[in-house]
C-alpha positions as CSV (number, residue, x, y, z in Angstrom):
1,M,93.9,99.0,30.7
2,D,93.9,102.7,31.2
3,D,91.2,102.8,33.5
4,M,92.9,100.2,35.9
5,V,96.1,102.2,35.6
6,K,94.0,105.4,37.1
7,A,92.5,103.2,39.7
8,L,95.6,101.9,41.1
9,L,97.2,105.5,40.9
10,A,94.1,106.8,42.9
11,L,94.9,104.1,45.7
12,I,98.8,105.2,46.0
13,P,97.8,108.3,48.6
14,S,95.8,105.9,50.7
15,V,98.6,103.3,50.7
16,G,101.0,106.0,51.8
17,V,98.9,106.9,54.6
18,L,98.5,103.5,55.6
19,F,102.1,103.1,55.6
20,L,102.8,106.3,57.9
21,F,100.1,105.0,60.3
22,V,101.8,101.5,60.7
23,V,105.2,103.0,61.2
24,A,103.9,105.5,63.8
25,I,102.0,103.1,65.7
26,K,105.0,100.4,65.6
27,A,107.0,103.2,66.9
28,M,104.6,104.0,69.6
29,L,104.4,100.2,70.8
30,E,108.1,99.8,70.7
31,G,108.7,102.9,72.8
32,D,106.1,101.8,75.3
33,R,107.8,98.3,75.6
34,R,111.3,99.9,76.1
35,E,109.9,102.3,78.7
36,R,108.2,99.4,80.6
37,T,111.4,97.4,80.7
38,A,113.2,100.6,81.8
39,Q,110.5,101.2,84.5
40,A,111.0,97.5,85.7
41,R,114.7,97.7,85.6
42,W,114.5,100.9,87.7
43,D,112.1,99.0,90.2
44,K,114.3,96.1,90.7
45,D,117.3,98.3,91.0
46,H,115.5,100.8,93.4
47,P,113.1,99.0,95.7
48,A,113.0,101.9,98.3
49,A,112.0,104.5,95.6
50,T,108.8,102.2,94.8
51,T,107.4,101.9,98.4
52,P,106.4,105.1,100.2
53,T,108.1,105.5,103.4
54,D,105.1,108.0,104.8
55,P,102.1,105.6,105.2
56,S,99.9,108.6,104.9
57,I,100.8,108.7,101.1
58,S,98.7,106.5,98.9
59,R,99.3,105.5,95.4
């Protein structure tokens, strides 16, 4: 039983790092989703800003 407790305690740092990784990835994905939503709203509200007026400018 003592060995099992030691093995479980040895896994705690790995589980903590996994938790931080999941939180960070979730925050990045949510930020990206919000940024895309804001960009789509901006493009809808400002159609002149999305099309260049000078034909020599290409995107």
